N, C-alpha and C positions, 0 to 999 in steps of 0.2 A: 742674675743668680747671686746669692750671698756667698761670702768667703767661707770656705770650710776650714775649721781650725781643730786640730787634735793634739795629742801629747807630743807628736813628732814635729809639729810646726815650729819653726825657728821664730821666736818672738823676742829678740834682744836687740837693743840699740836701734829701734825703729825711729826714724827721723821724720818729723812733720815740719815741712818748710812753709812758712807763711809770709805774706807781704802786706804791709800796711801802706795804703795809698798816700801820696804826698798831700800835705795840708798847708794852710797859710803859714803856720809856724815852721813846719819842716818841709822844705821844697823838694827834697828827694824821697823816693819811696824807702820804707824801712823793711829790711829783710830780717827774718828771725828763724830760729830752729828750736823745736821741743823734741826731746828724746825720751821715749818710753819703752817698756819691755812687754807690751801687750797690744796685739793688733786691734782688738775691739776698742780698747781705750784710746789708741791712736786715732781711730776713725771718729770717735766722739770728740776728742780734743780738736781735731781738724775742723769739725763743724762749728765748734765754739769760736775758734780763732778766725774762721773765714766767713761765717754767716752772721751778719748783724741782726737778722731776725731772730736767730736762735738766742743770742745774748739778751734781746728784749724779752723773749719768752721766759727765760730763766729769771730775769729780774722781776717780771710781773708775777710769775707763778709763786714766788716765795711770799708775796704779800697778799695774793688774791685767791689762789686755788684752794678748793676744799674737796678732798677725795671722799666719795661716797662708796661704801662697800655694802653689798647685800645681794639677795636673790629676790627679784621683784616681779616674778611671773604674774601672780594674782595680787600683788602688793603695789600696783601702779599708783593708786591714790596717795600712798605714803611716799613713794619715790617723788611724785610731782610736788607734794607738799614740802619735802626737804629741798628740792631744787629751787622752788619758789622762794623759800625762806633764805637760801644762800644768796640768790640774786637780789632779794630785797635789802640785804646787808652789804650790797656792793662787792660781792665776792663772786668767784667763778666756780660753778659746780663741775667736777670731773667724776663721771660715773664709771664704776667697774662692776658690772652685773654678772654674777657668777652663775652661769647656766650649767657649765660642766667643770666643776672644780678640778684643778690639777696642780701638782707641785711645780710644773713647768712655768706656772704663772707667777710664782713667788717673787722672782727677781724683778719682773715688770711692776708688780704691786709695790715692792719696796722702793723702787725708783719713783713711782708716782707719789707715794707717801712722803718721800724725802723732798719732793718739789712742792708739797702742799703746806698751807698754813696750819691746818689741822685736818683730822679725819673723822667722819661720821660713819659708824657701822650700825646698820639696821639689821636686827636679828629676828627674822620672821618666825623662827621656831628654835628650840634649844640646840639643834644640830646644824644650823644653817651656815655659819661662817667660820667655824673654829680653825681650820687649816690655814685659810687665807689670812684671817685676822692675826693668827700667831706669827706669821711672817712679818707683819707690820709691827706688832707690839714689841717683839723681841729684837728688832733690827732698826727701828726708827725712833729717835727721841723727838716725838712730835705729839701734841695733845691729841688724844683719841677719845671721842665721845661715842659711847655705845648705848643704844636704845633697843627696847624689845616690847612687843605688843602683847599684853595679857598672858605672859608665860614666865616661867622661872628661867633665869639665865642658865646657859649651858655650864657644865661642871668646870670647864677650863677657865671660866671667867675669874674664879678664885685665884688661880695661878697668875693670871694676867695682872691682878691687883698688886703683885709684888713690884710691878713697874709703875712708878708713881705718876707717870704721864698718861696712864690709862685710867680714865675717870670711872667712878662707880656706875654700873649699868642702871639706867633709869627705865621705869615701866611707864607705858602710856596706854590709854584706852580709846583715844580718839585723835584725829588729826589736829584738832585745836589744842589738846593737851600736849601733843608732840611739839607743836610750835612754841608753847610756853616753856617747855623743857629746854629747847634749843636756845630761846631768848635768854633764859636764866644762865645757862651754861656758857654761852658766848660772852655775856656781860661779866660774869663773876669768876668762872673757872678757867677758861682758856687764857685770858690775859695773865693770870697768876702763874700758870704753867710756862707760858712763853717767857715771862720775866725770870723764872727760876732756871730755865734752859739757857737764857742769855747770860745769867750770872755764872752758871757752870762753864759755859764756853769761855767767858772772860777769865775765870780762875784757871782753867786748863791752859789758856794761852799765856797767862802770867807765869805759871809753873814751868811751861816749856821754855819761855824766854829766860827764866832764872837758871834753868838747867843747862842752857847752851854754853859751850866753852867760850871764854872771853880771851881775846888776845892781850897779853900783858904789854904794858907800855915799855918801849925800849929804854934801857938804862942810860 
């Protein structure tokens, strides 16, 4: 059974104790402690600190994972074409198929998007993914490729284009055309967005470093 957390739960100064095994360089085990004020975050950090497989998953996902969003009930050929294209490019497809949309899924989707190199959103009809896609677009600075088959984009797509990492929605009329769109986008668009995001992070880090108080040299 999972932990029940509410407004009355005390979530302050939670200590995660971890131990690093002895190595050839360090003959004694290394003990450490991380203190946080949120139980769920504490559980997450514990996994990262103590599970080597989790670390490898995170390292691999940032370079390889591609999140696919859509409702693929009768759209299975499109889904399979997208997954095949992702694998062909030595990437890992991560599918989130929305059968029963719910705001409760937003947090999970945001986490998956944050772990992905980029996102592909297939919009089978103008009303197919607005709520879920909104959670990703507005909360994750990651390249987002949106495609739609023979239909006008839903009205919210205009709002999404305020977010420059959301690429203009592309229309396709066949699976072959969809593959060509993905090829073109992956080669020309995604790398430029990734580079712009990298520059933004570097600038933010430099600004933060320059704003940090410096200890003056003793007289």
